C-alpha positions, 0 to 999 in steps of 0.5 A: 453407444460409447464405452463406459470408460469414455463417458465416465467423468463427465467428458464432453465430445463434439462428434462420435463415429461408428463404422460397420465395416472392418476397414475404415479411415477418417479424415479430420480438419482440426482448427485451433481458435485463438484464446480470447484475452480476458481481464485477470484484475479490475478496479471496481472503485477508485477513491481519490482525495486531494488536500490542496494548500495555497502555498503550492502543495497537494497531499493525495490519498488513493484507495482502490477496491479491486479484484485480482487472480493473476496480476503480480503488480499494480502500476500507478503513474503519479502526476508529474508536472515535469512532463508538462515542461514546467521549469523547476517542477519536482516529482511526487514524493511517495509517503505510504503504500498499503495492501489490505491494511498492511504496509508494503514496500513499493517499487519504481520502474524506469518510467517512474511508475510506482509498482504495488505488489498484489495478492493473488486469489488461490486457485480453489478460492473465491475469485471475488475476493476484494483487495484494498490498495492505499497510496499516500503521496505529496506533489507540487501544484501551482502556488495560488495568488489573489486570482487565477486558475487552479489545475489539478491532474490525477494518477493513472492506473494500468487497470480499467476502473469501473467507477471513480470518486474524487474529493478535493479540499481547497483553501477556505479563504478563496471563492471558486467558479465553475469546474472544468475537466474530465470528471463530473461535479456532484453534490455528494458521492453516490456510495459511501466511502469503503471501509478497509477490511484487514486480514484476520492474520498475516503481516509483519511479525512484531519486533523482538524486544529485550532488555538493554544490555551493555558491555560490562553489564552483568546479565541477570539470567544465570545458566542452570546446570542440573548435574549433581557433580556441579552442585556446591557442597556445604563444605566448599570453600568461599574462594571456590564458590566465588570462582565458580560464580565468576565462570558462570557469569562470564559464560552468560556474558558470552551467550548474551553477546551471541544473541545480541548481535543478530537481534541488533542486525534485525532491528537495524534492518527494520529501522532502515525503512524497508516497509513504510509506515501507515499515513493518513491523509489530512482532510481540511478545506472546502470540499468538492465532489466528482465522479466518473464511470469507466476510466481506461488508463487515461489522464484526467484533470480538473481546473477551476478559477479562483479569487482570494477573499479580502483580508480584514486587518484586525486591531492588534492591541486587543490580541491575547499575549502568548507565553514564550516557552 
């Protein structure tokens, strides 16, 4: 029985009242419920790779498959041996950061947490659009001796992770025991490694290219003037033509300098490392696979005992002689 202008547009009403008397009054008690907090971003898959050397270094790569609608940054806490009180330990060195296959410039806050800028889904687009975040960094680990226990800690994220996959590459000349820690060792991962889909367009524009131009060098591009009054008649003297050509070359030289300065400034800004280069983490050694479900911004690590294999001393008399360049 509601008027048409009130029901038009698919409006939903909780209650409707009808009064048959001229005088009426309504008392309503309105309660506003608190909005429930929901996730605006989630990491569906986290792929971690760590290549460890016996000299005490670990090159790690992180590939995150996530969805985002509101988050501006993703916070990643890199492993830090200094937090464990180890003397002389250094913080991890960040080498590369990429989003959807394009290099980005990360930031670091006061707590030494890495902030990766994220892309937001458009309001009218599919919220299921997938983002690929990649990170490559180098960290210190304990130097491996003849026997001991190797402990590895991994990065934390400020978003929940549905599934985490870890692959460690350890030196081949060691025998390893049973792994301990927060992740379950598996023979192989349940899913294949994802392929990063680069966007069809976007990213940084190519750097401007130009021929080298030095002071005192004549430009090979001459200004053209189509005015008939400036044309050289057949009867002009050689001296007049020479002066006109010299004036034209000087004008070209001044124009080239005006163009050269902003181009050099742009190239200098690019050379200062504003955006990092894309780096692929090497994978060499004995591979071990681990998995875990539902990780909630918590620290996780693994440890394994090891024993170095006996080294066979070779006879050096029959070795090939390498040429010295």
